[in-house]
N, C-alpha and C positions, 0 to 999 in steps of 0.2 A: 254771556255767549251768542244768543240769539242776534246781539247789536253785531258783533264778531261776524258772523254768520251773513246778516245785511252786507256788511259793507264789502267782504268779499266776493256776495253776488253783484254788488255794484262794479267790482272790478273785473268780474268776467263779462258782464256788459258793455263796459268798454271797450274792453278787448276783442268782442266780437263784432264790435259797431262797423268798422272797415270791412268787413268779412267778401261782401258783395267786388269790393274795387279790386279787393287780392286776389280773389276768383279769376276776375277778368287778367290782371297783369300774370297770373300765373299760366292761362292760357296764351300767352306768348312769351315760351322760354328763352333764355338768352344763353350766356354762355356758362354759367354756374348750373342753372336751373337743367341743364340738357345732362349734366353729368347725373345728380338726383334722379332725374325722371327715367332715364336709360335705367340705373341699379334698381328703380322702384319697379319697371316695367319689367323686368327678371324675376323681381320677387313675386309680383301678381302673375305671371305667364307660369311660375312654377308652382305654386298653390293650386291655381285654376288647373293645372294638368293632374294635381293629386301628389303630387312629389316635393321634395324639399327644394330650394332653390341652390343646388350645392355647385352649380356650374355657371359661369357666365361665359357664352361662346362668341362673342363680340367684344372682348376687352383683354387687351395683351393676347391675343391669337387663341383666346380660351384661358378660363382663369377661374379659381375658386370664388364662389360669389358667399357663400354663408359661413365660410372662414374669414372672409375678409370684413372686420368690423364696420368699417364706413358704408358698408351697404344698408345697415341697420335694418339686416333681415329679420331678426329675432327681438328687435326694439318694441316692448309691450306695448306704448302708447301707438304706434303705427301699425301695429299687429291688429288692434283695435279697429283703427280708421280704415284700414286697407278695404273696406267694400265700398268706400266713396270712389268718384271718378278724380281722375288724378289732379286737375286743378284744383276743385274743393277739396280734396287730401291735402295739399301743402298749404293753401290757405287756412284750413280749419287746425293742421297741426301748429302753423305757426302763431295763431292767434291762442291757442290751449298754452303752448309755451310761453308766450307775452305775459298771461295770465299767471301761471304758475311762477314766473319771475316775480309778479306783484304780488300774488299772495304769499310767496315765501319772503318777501322783504317787510309786507305787515306782518306777519307772524313773526317776525325776527325782532320788529320794532314794539311788538306788545310785549313779546318776552324781556326786553332791556327795559321796559318799564314806562315807554312813549305812550301818550295819549291816541286815542281812535283815530282824531283829526291827523295828528301829526303821521299817526302811521299811515294812514291813507295819503298823505300826501307824499310819503318816501316809496309808497307804493306806484303811486302815479308817475312819480319822477322815475321810476327801474322802467315802469311799461313805457314812457316816452323815450325811450333811447331808441326804438323800433324807427322812429323818424329820421335818426341820422344815418340811416345806411338804405341804399335801395333794395326795394325788395327782391330783386334776383338774388342779390348776394346775402340778403339776412334769412330769407326763406330757406333756402337749399345748405346753409352752411353747417356743420355738425359744432361749431360754437356755439349758436344759436341754441341748439338742443341742449349743450352740457352746461353753456351758462346758467339756463332756467331754473336747473336743480339746484344751483349753488346756495341762494337765499334761505330756502328750506332747509336744506342740509347743515347749514351754519344754525339756525333756529333751531331745529331738532338736537343738534350736537349740546347747544346749550341747555336745552331742558333736559336732554340725558344725563349730563353732568353733574345734573342737580340731585340726582338719584345715587345712594351707594351701592344699588344692584350691581354685579359684574356685567349683566348682560346690558348691550344698549339698549336704547328704546326702538321698539318695534318700527315706527315709523324712519327712524334713521337709517335702519338697514334696509328697509323697501327702498327710498330715495337715494342712498349711496348707490345702491345695485343700481339702478335706474340711471343715475345720472352717469356712473361709469359706461354702462353700454351706450347712453347718447354720445359719449364724449371718443366712441370707438376705442374703449379700454384705454385710453391715456389718461394715467391717474391723477395728472397734476393737478389740474383744478379741483377735484374731490379732496384728494389728500392735502394738498395746501389748508382748503377750507375747514375741514375735522381737526387738523394739525392744529390751526389757529385759534378754532373755537375751544379747544381742550386745554391750550395754554390761558387763553383769556378765563377760563373757567380755574384753573390752576392758580392761577395769580390773585383771582376775587376770592379765592377759598384759602389763602393764606394763613388764616388762622384757625383754619378747623384741619383737628389732627386725622381727621379719616378721609385721606384722598389716593388711598390705592386703587379705588375704582376709576380715576381719572388716566390710569396708568392701564387697568386691564379693560376697561371696555373699548377704547380704540383696537386696542390687537383683537379683542374677539370679534369687534365689529367688521375688521380686515379678514379675518378667517371666515365668517359669514358671508360677507360680500363675495370673497372669491370661489366660495363654495356654490353660492346661488348662481353665479353667472358662469358656471363650468360650462355648462351647455355652450356657450360662446367661446370661453378661455381656450379648451381644450383643440379644438379646429383650428381656431388663431395660432394657436402655438406652433401648431403643425404646419401652417400656413408659412408663419416667419421664419421655420427651420428651413423648409425647402427654398425659400428667396433670400436667405440669408448671404451675404458675400456678393450680390448682386448692386450694382452702382444704377443711382437714377439719374445720373449726369447726362444730360443730352449734348449730342455734338452735333456741329453743321449749322443750317443756316437758322437765322432767328425767327422766332413768329411774325408774320407780317404787321405791321403796324395798320391802325384804324384807315389813314389813308392810302394804305396799297390794298385795302379790300373794299374801299369805299366805291361808288358807284351802281348804277342799275345792271342787274344781270341780264342775258341776253335770253329770252323768253324761247326761244328754239333749244339752247343750251337746259335750261330748266324743264321742259316737256320732255328731253330726252331721255334727262337722269331720272325723272319719274316714272318713265316708262320701265327703268330698269329695277324698279321696286319688287324684293323681293325674290329676282333672279338670280342673285349669286353676290358674294361682298364686292364691294365698291371702294375702292381705292382713290385719294386724290393727292397730288402733290403741287396742283397750282396754287397760288396766293393770291385766289380773285374771288370776287363774290359769285356765287353759282345761283343761290336763291336769296329772298328777300330778308335773311334772318343772318345774324352773326354766327359764328362756328364757336364749337367747342374748341377753347385754347387756351389751357392751362399750361401756358409757355410750351404746348404742343398743339398742333391743327388737327382738327378735324376734317372733313368734307370742303377742302377749300382753303387749305394752309400749306404752308412749305413745309419740307421733310425734317426727320429728325433719326439719329440714331443712336441707339441704345449700346451698352457696354455688352450687355449679358441677356438684353430680351428684343429679339429682332421682329417684333410682332406686336401691336396694339390696337386691338378691335374694339369698336363702340358701336350702339345703335342710335342714331339719328331720329329726334320724336319731332316729326314737324308741327304737333298740335293733336288736342286729343281726341280730334276724331280723324285724323289721317292716319294710315298704315305707317307704321316703322318701317325703316329700311337700314339693312345692315351696312354700315360703312367703317371706315378705318382712319384711326388716329394715330399718326406717327408711324415712319416708315426709316427702315434702313437706307443707307445713302454712302456711296464711297467717298474717298478723300475729297471730290470735285464737291461735293455737295450735291449732286444728283442723283436721284432715287436708284437705289440698286432692282433693275428688272428681275433679277434672277434670283433675288429673295422675296419679293412680291410673289414672284409665282411660287417660290417655295412655302408660300403662306398660304396658298391657293384662293390669292385673290381672281375673280372673274371678270371684273371691268376696272380701268383706270383712267381718271382723268388727269390730263398733263399737260402742262404750257410748253414742254420741250418734245422730246422724241425717246419714247423708251426703247429697249431692245427689240429691234424688228423683229428678229427671230423666233421671241416670246409674245408678242402684242400687235393683234392686228387693227388699223385704224377704220374704226366705224362713221365718225362722223366728227367736223370741226364746226365750231364757231367762236367766233371773235378770237380768232389764235388759240382757244383751248380745244385740244384732240379728245377724242374719247376711245379707248381703246377696248378690244377684247382679248382675253387670254388664248393663245394658241395651244399652250401645251398644259394639259391637264396635270395639277401637282397637288391634290387635296390631300392624297395618300398615295405612295407608290412604292413598289419594290425594288430594293439598289443593292450593291453589293455592300459588306460589312464595312461598317466604319473605321478608320484608322485612329490610333490613340495620337494625342498633341497634345500641347501645351497651350494655356489661354492666350498667352502673346501670339505665339502663332495661329491660332486661329483668327484672331483678331485682324492678324496682317491678312491672311491669304484672304479672308472675305472681302477685305476692302482693298486689295490691290491685285485681285482675280475675278473671274467669272466664269459659270458654269456654262460648258458647251452642253452640245444635244443629248450628251452622255452620261450628263452631271458630272463631267471630271471640271476640275479647277483648271483655268487657264490663266496664266499670268496675262494680265493687261498689256496690249499691243499699242503704242500711243502714236497717232499721226495727227497734224495738224491741217485744218482746213480754211480758204479764207471764201467767203460768200460775199456775193455783191452788194454793195449801197442800198438800202431801202428794203431790203429784202424782209418780208413780214415770217413772224414768228411761226405761224403755221405753214407756210410754204417750205421755210428751213425743217420742220420737223418731218415733213413730207418727204424730203429730199435726204434726211439721215435715215429713216424708215427705209427708202429704196435702197439704199447704199450700204445697210447692214452697219452704220454708224451711232455706238454708243456715245452720248455727251458726257465729258471727261470734266471740262472748264472752261469757260470763256476769257480767251486770252485778254483779248481788247481789238479794236481797230478792225471787227468782222472777222477775227481769226478765232476759232473754236478749237481745242482739244478732243481728240476722240480715240475710246477705245475704239480698235477694230478687231470685230470678232470674226466675220468671212474674210478670210486672208487669202482667198484662192486668186488666181490670175483674172478669174473673168471678173470677179467683184471689183478688182482695184483698175480694170479698165473701164469698168463703168463709171467709177470714183473721177478717173482722169479725164473723160470726154462727159462729162455731167455738164449740160450749159448751166449750171447755178454755180459750177464749183470754179473759182479762179485762179486758185492756185493751191498746190498740196506742199507740205513737207513731210520727210520719212519715206517718200516713195519714189522710186528710180522710174521717171515718166517715159524714159527712152524704152527702158526693158520690162515696164510694167512688174516692177518686184518692190516689196517692201523693204526698206534700207534699213529701218528701226527693228530692233529685235527686244524680246519683252526683259525686264530686269530680272538680273540673275536671282535666285531664292535667297532667302535668307536662313541663316541658321539660328537654332533658338536653345539654349542652354537653359532648360526649365522642366519640372517634373511634367509628364505626359499624364496629365490626369483629367482630361476632356477625350473627347470625340467628336470626328468631323467626318463627313460624306465628302465623297470626289477626290480623296487627296491621292488617290492612284488609280490605274486605267481599272474600268468595269465597263458590263456589258450594258446594253441601252435599260434606262429603267422600263419598269412594267406599271404600268397604271392598277391601281385599286379601285374596285368598283366599291363606292360608299353606298351603304345601306341605309345607315342614319346617322347623322350628325347635327351637331349644332342643337342640342338637347340640353335642358336646363339641370337632369341630373345627372349630367357630365359623360352620358353613356355615347359611343362611338361604333359603329360595325362596318367593316369593310371585306371584301373578299377579293383573294388576289392569288396568282398562278405564278410561283416562284420558280423561276428558269433553275437555280441552284441555290443552295445555302446564301442568307444575305439576312438583309432586315427590311420591315416595311418601316418605311419614314412617315409622319405624321404631321402635317403644319399645325401642330396643335402645341401648347407650351407644355413643358415637362413640369409635372408634379407629383410629389412623390405617393400620395393617396388616390391618384388614379391609374389603378392597376390594370394590367392588360390579362387577355385568354386568348388562347391560340385552340381553336377546335375544341372548346370548352373546358381546357387546362389552363391551370394558370401558369403565367410566364412571366419572363423578367422583361423590365423596361431600361430602355439606354436615354440618358441625355445627349443628345447630339447636338451638334452645330450651336453651342452655348444656350441654348432654348428650348430645344425641339424634342420630340418623342419619338423614340426608335423601339421596334419589337423586333427580335430575332427571330427567324423562321428559316426553317428548313426547306429542300427543294420540293414543290409541290402545290396542289390546290390547297389554302386555310382559309378560314375564316377568323378574323382579329378581332376582338372587341375590346375597348377601353371600359371598364366602369368606375365609377366613384367610391372608394373605401370609406363608409361613414360611421367606422368604428370610432373614430374621435368624437364625433358629434353624441353616439349613443353613451358612450362611456361618460362624456361631460353631462348628457341629459340625466342618467344615473346619480353622478354623483350631485346633482344641484338637488334632485327632489331627495336624495340621504340627508343632504346639509337641511333643507327645510324640515323633513320629519324631526333631526335632531334639534333644529332651533324650536319649533313647535314645543316638543317634549322638554326644553331646558326653561322655556317662558312658563310654563305651565308650573313647573319646580320650583322655579324661582320665584313665585308668588306666595312661597311658604312663610312664617315670620320669621325665621332668621335664614340669611343668606350662608351658604355652605363654604362660597369662595370667602368672603370678607370676614366671615365670621361674627358679625353685628345684625341688628335688626336694620331693616331697610327704613330711611329716614324719607321725610316729607321732598317734596320739589323745593328748590331753594328762591323758586320766584312766585311769592305771595300775592294775593289779590288784595287789593285796597279797597276802600268802601267806595272809593270812585267807579271801580270797574277796571282799573289799570293794573298793571303788574309791576311789583318791582323787586330789587335782587336784595336779599336778606343783610342784614350788618349796618 
């Protein structure tokens, strides 16, 4: 036994040997690393504030955090390591999971009768797999954590199957529970490993009449594991129920290729963006390099990527972490866009984005240009919309809402107006920045680039004064859809479609309404999911929040529980009556505490059953407990019986 411990200690030293290099690599986060760092930042921020990491305000326009098992908020090994700096945290976690995979392989080989030398070589081969993937991918992938537990689970399953006890080996229960948490509750790896191990044992014990425990142990193991991880399982089940039916397909432009984002960034642009840190949510729709690093781009861009539209979720925020010593900055990942492929400025506004980085020109009525560098414009939002009062939403079907949001734009009163399309031809050699400034001045929202210097635009300001400004602008060579003699628009908005479908959704702005009233935000972007706003409603309506709807995020109006509405496919609305009100959004933690109670109860029952099962007779099987089937030989190795 002492020599086995020595072999495991040597494997640990091998796993820890490259830790300094891994720390250095972890200090330069790349594509996958930023996602993991963002989530771990939320974990630490919440626990530092003395609360649970219930809500991530920078992902999906606000999203349950603890309920998402991919955040590993409750993963025990990470809870223990969470006091370490982020680079050391990830490097050490990867090293320990590498050792865990090797140690499990060593134990499994010894259980199967291999010598220590063969077992060490097998463990070394398993640990050597770390060389096949770049650090940025392997150190932050959930697959790394999940696979690391499988060899140990296999070894403990074989050991447990050798006993006729109805209870599985205690180590197997712990390893399977940790492995399932590491896999973000995806049971494929753990389930396959346990099933294969017990099937192997059943085949090996074919001559043994007492094999009922081979069926009882996996069933009991499943019950115990589900009970022990209920603290994570119940919140996740609530989360999945809320998100059920949402499509994850992204429509619109593909993510930029490495060639498209290559090149040195403009230092003035970098300086301007860094000056915005902490001053509001920042959005980018420009597929250009903005700082010296790559972007979060899991098919969806972060700062510096092309836009993407979601079928049911029109907001995805994240945090960009520049390095271990630099301040994090709220940023935006994935945006809604019109059918033209250009970002929808009105929905960005609804999402409460404060600053916009764009290679084109956004809606000039809602975004003001504050600077331009290398044809990249930086805009500031002119209409506050983090939370506001508006008329009560109208029922509509999902297809109707999708159509309206893609083929209409909100005016100043938040009324959806169908797109009015005109064509503009620009002079040859015009830079993107100059065209963007002209579009901003002429109230033109880009719809699509037709070709040959001609662009298709949605015209929001249809007044005669603006039409004259378009016709007489020195950069406008020609127009289509405008009667240049009479200075009127000849094209009319497309006729509204009719939809024969159940009106199961709600949409704002589908009918005439008074101007929206901005709510004063008193508290927001909290990791406990809390948000407080004050509003003076002119008459009955709703307070619209640029926050993702989630069933466990409850609402209180003036201290009294109130209902919530899911509006515009993904946002939150709270009905209010006329007058002054304080509206609070609070996270309902009952699913977490119910899960924690169930986990504690399961633990107590398991410990009591373990103590009772040590009696001479097993009350479930009806026979005395037999010794394990893997018996030591004089050489010190282990052999299978028979």
